[in-house]
N, C-alpha and C positions, 0 to 999 in steps of 0.2 A: 612302398618306400624304397625297397631294394631295387625295383625296376627303375625308379627315378634316378637313383645313384648310378645305376649302370648306364643310363642314357647320358648323364652328365659326363661320366668317364669316357664314353665313346666320342662325344662331341669334343671333349678336351683333347683326346688323342688325335682326332681329325684336324683340329686347329694346330697342334704341334707339328703334324706331318706337313700341313700346308706351309707353316712358318719355316720348316726346315728345307724348303726349296727356294732357290733364287729365281729371279725374273727370267733367267735364261734356261731354267729347267735343271740346273746343276744342284746337287744337294749341298746344303750349307756345311755340313760336316762330312768332308770327303775322305775317301780311302784312295790308295794309289791306283785303284781300278774304277774310280767313279766315272760315270758317263751321264750325260744329260738326257732328259726326255726331249723328244723332237718338238721344237717350238713351232707353232704355226706362224704364218705371215702376219696374222692379226695380233698374235701375242708379241711378236717382235716389234711391230709398230707401236703397240700400246706400251711395251716396256721402255722403248726409247723415248716416247712422249713423256711418260711418268718420270723418266730420269733427266729430262730437260735437254735431250739431244735432238737437234733438227735432222730430218731424214734427207740431208743433202750429202753429196759425196765429200765435200770439204769438211763438214761437221763430223761425218762418220769416220773419216781418216784421223781426225783429232781424237775422237772417242776411242780409237784403238789403243791409246795410251792413258785412258782414264784410270783413276785409282781404284774404281770399282770393277771387279772382274766380270760381273754380269753385264755391265755396260760394254766392256770390251767384246764380250761374246755376241751381244745383240748387234753391235756395230759391224762386226765381221759378217754375220749372217745377212744383214741388209746390204752390205757392199757386194756380197756374193750374188745378190739379186739385181742390183742396179749399177754396179761398178763398171768401169771401163778398163782398157788395158793398162793405163797408168796406175790403177789401183792394185795391180798384182804385186808390185814391189813392196808397198807398205803392208799389205796383208802377209806377205812372206816374212818380212822382218818382224811383224807382230807375233806370228806363230813361232818363229825361232826364239824370240825373247821371252815368251810366255812361261811363267813358272807355276801357275795354277793348273793342275792336271786336267780338270774338266774343261776349263776355259780354253786350254790349248787344243783340246779335241774339237771344240766348236769353231775356233778360229780356223783350224785346218779344214773343217767342213765348209766354211764360208769361202775359203780360198779354192777348194776343190770345185765348188759350184761355179765360181767365176771362171775358172779354167774350162770347165765343161761347156759353159755358155759360149765361149769363144770357139771351142772346137766344133760345136754342133748347131749353133744358132743359124738357121737357114738364111737370115739376113746378112750374115757375115761370110758364110762359107756354103753356098748352095750345093756344091758338089764335093762334100767331105770324103766321100768314097769315089775315087777316080782311079780305077784299076788300069794297070799296064801303061801308066804315064811315065815319061822320063823324069829323072830327078837330078838336079844340078845343085850341089852344095855351094853356099856363098863363102866369101872371104871378108872378114875373119870368121872362122868356124866356131860356133858356140857349143854345139852338141854333135858328137859323132856316134854312129850306130855301127856296131860290128856283129856280124852273123857267123855262127860257127856250129857245125853239125855236132849234136850230142845224143846220148842215149837218155831218154826221159824216163822218170820213175813212173811205174804203173802204166806205161804206154809203150807198145812195140813198134809203132810207125815212125816215119821220118820226123825228126824234131830239130829245132835250132835253139841255141842259146843266144838271146838278144842282149847285147851289152851297150848301154848308153853311157857315154863318158862326157862329163862337163869339161870343156876345154878352156874355161875362163877361171878367174881368180875369185869368183863369188858364187854363192849357192844359187842354183837356178831351179824354177819349178818345172815339172814335167808331168805328162799324163801317160800312164802305161795301161795296157789292155791285154786281155788274153789273146786277142787277135789284132795285129797291126792294121787289118783292113778297116777297123772301126775308126781309125785316125789317119791312115796314110794310103797312098797308092801302092798296091802290092803287085809284084811281077813274079810269076813262076813259069819257067819254060821247061818243057819236057825234053827228053833226050834227043828229039828231032829238031829242037829249037823253036817249036810252036808253043803258043800259050797252053799251059796245062789246063785240063778240064776241072772246073770247080765242082766240088762235091754237091749233090743235090740239096742237102739241107743247109748249105751255106751260100746258095746262089743269091739270096737277097742282099748279102753283104757286098756283092760285086755288081750290083745294078745301080741305076741312078737313085738318088736319095728319095726315100719315101717318108720323110718326116724325121722325128727325133729318134735317137739311137736306142731308146729304151726297149725297142722291139727285140733286142738281143737278150733282154732279161737282166742286164747288169750295165753298169756304167764304168768307164775308165776311171782309175783312181789317181789321186795326187801322189807324185813320186819326187821327193826332193833330191836334187843332184848336188852333192857337195863339190866344192871347187877341186878340179883336177882329180876326180875320183870316178870309179865305175859303179854302176848298179845294173844287175843282170836279172833276167827272168827267162822262162822257157816258152817257146811257141811250138805247138803241135801242128806244124804245117801240113802234115800228112792227113789230118782230119778235114782240112778245108779243100784240099786238092786231090785229084786222082793221081797217085804216085805209085800205082801198082806195077807198071811196066818197069823192067830192070833198066839201069843206065844211070847217067848223070843228069840231075836237074839243077837248074840255076835259079836262085832266089834272091830278090832284093826288094826293098821298099823305102819309101820316103815321101816327103811332101812339106807343105807349108805348115808352120806352127804359129798361129796368129798371136797367141799371148806372149810369145818371145820375139815376134816380128822377124822371123828368120825361117829358113828351110833346112831340114835335116835329111840326110841321105845315108843309107846303109851301104856297105860293100856288097858285092855280088858273091854269094856263098854257093858252093857246089855241094850237092847232096848225092851221095852214091847209094843207089838202091840195087840190092843184089837180087838175082833171080830166085824166086821161091822154089824150094825143093818139091 
């Protein structure tokens, strides 16, 4: 009899655990640090169907404002998979307005996936890595990139602070990466003015595209740019290029940003490398 009661208790606990999770994988009773379990494509489709949402871009955009947070999450994930450039703006607005902690994280994930698709989809950008190509910024300027030599933490080689500035009056989506070469054309000239040699373990990043960028082991992440504000990160350029010879190196990067329908270009930074003792 005791064993039967134990079995009933375990089944009841399992039922409560299942009931405590929403369709999108978020816990019903959230904490400030709640995160969702990754929902599969089948789970997203099934959840939308059960919620009465048609898997069309128009219906999904409307569902981003649904009163049910799990529906907003599922709609964002589906738009991240099938959306077009026009869907970036409503996803960004939905993420900025979302008050449910876990839902906000999923909407951000959907937006990030959509941006990544436009950055890496071979059908849209077959040469996303185009080294040593010139970059001309358009007018009006949406995003500016500024490079400045800095001393990086836990790294003694040449490094640059990359600062992206939103030149508009509205929040813009952006993708940042540990290496600009995953998203842009990068130019590094050695002290003689010739292209600097790429470090052997980074050569794949400066060759024609060989498929999706997951070969690097990570993906660029969504970076919101507030209006008229800066966001910065550090690039260890000395890891990717041979900068062992003393002298002044010139570095710049830029290129097309499909999801913003614009081109961004950095300044040309000068990096001084001293002779090693």
